[in-house]
N, C-alpha and C positions, 0 to 999 in steps of 0.2 A: 809550657810550650804547646800543650794540647789546646789550651784556651786561645793562644795566639794564632794557631793554625786554623781553628774554627772561625775566628774573626776575619782572617784573610780570605777564607773561602766565601763567607757571607758577603764581604766587600766585592769580591769578584762577581758573584751572582747579581748583586744590585747594579754593578756597572754594566752588566749585559742587558738588563731589562729595557732601558730606553732604546737601545739599538734594535732589539727584537720588536718593540712596539712600533718603532719607526718603520721597520720592514713590513709589519702587518699593514700599517697605514699606506705604504707605498703600493703593496699588492692590491689592497682594496680600492685604491684610487686609480689603478691601471685601467680597469674596464671603463670607468667613467671618462678617463682621458682619451681612451681609444674611440669611444662613442662620439665625444666632442670633436675629435679629429676627423672622423668620418663625415660628420655633419658640416664641419668647416670646409672639408674638401669638396663637398657636393656643390655643383654650380648654383649660383643665385638666380640665374635665368635659364630658361629652357622649357621642356614639356614634361608634365606629369601625366601618368596614365591611370585609368580606372576602367574596370570592366562593367559593361551593361549588357547582360545576356538574357533577353526575353525568351529565347528558346532553350535556355538551360545549358548551352554548350560552354565549356570552360576552356581556359588557356593552359598550356603547359607551364609548370612551375618547378624550379625557378627558371628564369630566362637570363640570357647573357647579352649585354650591349657593349659597344666600344666606348672606352673612356681614355682618350689620348691614344697611347700605344698599347694599352692593356685592355682587358675585358673585365667587367664587373657583373655580379649577379644582381637581379632585380626581381622583386615579387610584386605582382599586380593584383590587387584585391578588387572587391565589388562595392566598397563603401568609401574608403579613404584613398585618395590619389597617391601614387608612388612618389619616390624622390624625383627631382628634376633631372632630365637628360638633355644634353646639348646635341642638336643634330649635327651630323657631319655632311657638309654639302647639301643641306636641306633635307636629308634623309636619316631616319633612325632605323637600324637593322637589329633584328632579334634572332638569337640562336637558342635552341633548347639544350645544347651541350656546349661546354667551353671550347671555343675554336682554337685556343692557343696550342694544346697538345697536337691537334691535327696539323696545324701549320708547321710545327717543329718536325713532325714525322714526314711531311711533304718535302721539307728542305733537304732531308737526308737522301731522298730518292731522286730528287730533281738533278738534271745535269748541271745546272747552275745553282749552287746553294743559296745564292742571294735572291733568287726568283721565288718569292713567297706568294701563295694564293689562299685567300680566305675560302672556307667552305661556304656553300650557299646558305643564306639565312632562311629560317622557316617562314618569316614574313618581314616586310619592311613597311615603314610609314613615311610618306612624303609630307613634310610640314609645309603648309601653304604660306605664301608671302603675307597673307592677311593675319596670320597668327601673331599674337603679341609676344613680347619678350618673356612673359610668364603666361603659359596657357595650359589647359587641361584637355587631354585627348580621351574621348570616350570610345572604348573598343567594344564592338559587337561581334564576338567570335562566331565563326561559321564552322561547320564540320570540316571543311577544307580550310585550314588555318590561313593560307595565303589569301583567301577571299574575305578576311576579317574587314568589316567596314569601320570607318572612323568618323568622329565628329569633334571638331575643335571648338573649345570655349575659351575666350580670353578671361583670365582671372580679374582683370581690371573692370570687366563688365558687371561684376558682382561686388557689392560692398562687403567689408569684412564681417558684417553681422547681418542677421535677418534670415528670412525664409524665402526661397524663390522656387517657382514652378515653371518648367519649360515643357510645353505640350508638343511632343514629337509624334503624336498619334493622329489618327483621322477622326477622333471622337471629341466633340465639344465638351468642355469641362465647366464645372461650377464650383466655386469655393466660398464657404461661409465661415467667417472668423468672428471670434468673440474675445475681447481683451479682458472681460470680467469673468469669462469661463462659464457663464450661465446662459449665454446667447440672448440675453435681454437687450444687449447692445450690438447685435449681429450686423455684420457688413457682408454684403453679397457681391461677388464679382464673377464675370464670365471670362473664360480663357478659350480663345479660338483654336482651330485646328492648324496643323503645320502644313505649309506648302513650300515645296522645294525652291520655287522661284522667289519667294519672299524671305526665306531663311528664318533665323530666330529674330523676332521683332516684338513690338509691344502687343500686337494682337494675339500672339500665341504664348506669351509669357506673363508672369505675375510676380510681384515682390511685396513683402511686408517687412519693414525695417523696425519700427517701434523703438522702445527704450531698452537699455541694458538691463538684463535680469528679468524682463517682463515675460510672463507666461501667457501664451495665447492658445486657445482651443480652436480647432477648425474641423470642418466637414467637407471633404472633397468628393464630388460626384461626377459621373460621366453621363452623357446623353445616350440612352438606350433606344435604338431605332424600333425595336420590337414593341416596347411599351409606350413609346413616344413621350418619354419623361426622363428625368434625371434619376439615376440609380447610385446609391451610396457606394463609394469606393474605399474611402478611408476616413475614420473619425479618430482624432488624436489631439495632442497638444505639443507645443515646442516652447523652449525657453531661449530668448534672444541672448546671444553671447557676443562679447567684444572681440573674441579671438577666432571665431569661425563662423562661416555662413553655411546654411543647409540648402543645397541645390537639389531639387527633386525633378528628375527626368521622368516624364510620362511616355511610355512606349506601348506598342501593341504586344500583348502576350500571345505569341503564335501558337501556344499549346491549347489555350482556352478561348482565343479569339475575343479577348476583352483587354482594355487598357491596364497597364501595370505601372506602379510607382517605384522608381529606382532612386533612393536617396544617396546623395554624395556630400560628404563633409569636406568643405574646403577650409582647412585650418591654417592659421597664421603659423609660419615656421620661425624658429628662433634665429635662423640664419638670415631671415629677411629683415631683421631689426637693424 
């Protein structure tokens, strides 16, 4: 009888093992499924935001934006654009605190519980009609957040691969590239200054597309009025990718009064496929 009881106990333990293993698989798959669900729920069109702060001023984080009847958090970094946000009536509003609890509190105190009012956003962005269905908005924060300046770039203006430079400064630029990385085959190009009336155009921007996986060395210089010559600004290399393009924004560093390179990686998203 003892042997029979032991055999029954072992059989029960063995029977439980697959269910426990399945439970572990379900729990481990849950975060991945949730992440996939968040990405699928994100809009395929809209505006992505990235910070370009030549003065070193940062934005509050996290921020809250409207998503239908709810609010969701968003983090805006200085290199990779945020998730896409669909404007409401051509405007995207940002709060530094979740407005939902304040709305609920306001409902209780209001004479008419149905009369809800959103708290004032800390800043808002008006999306111009010229902005494409997929665009990147570069935010330049100010000490007074409501005076944050914006610049819109259409993602369709940039190929999915390559390196691009947009000169938004008043300094003429020079870039020397070498596909062999020894500069025996160097190619020299000039990049003009930015003028508001012209906007972003061929005169103040530059692109290098090349081949997938190709490594290219470059030397970027700016014209120094004091020495009346080009002074080296950045010497580095980049590898061309099929899944992302590197957009370099050149702005004026207000702290040192020289141009500054702000790289932005516009990567292909899985939800765009």
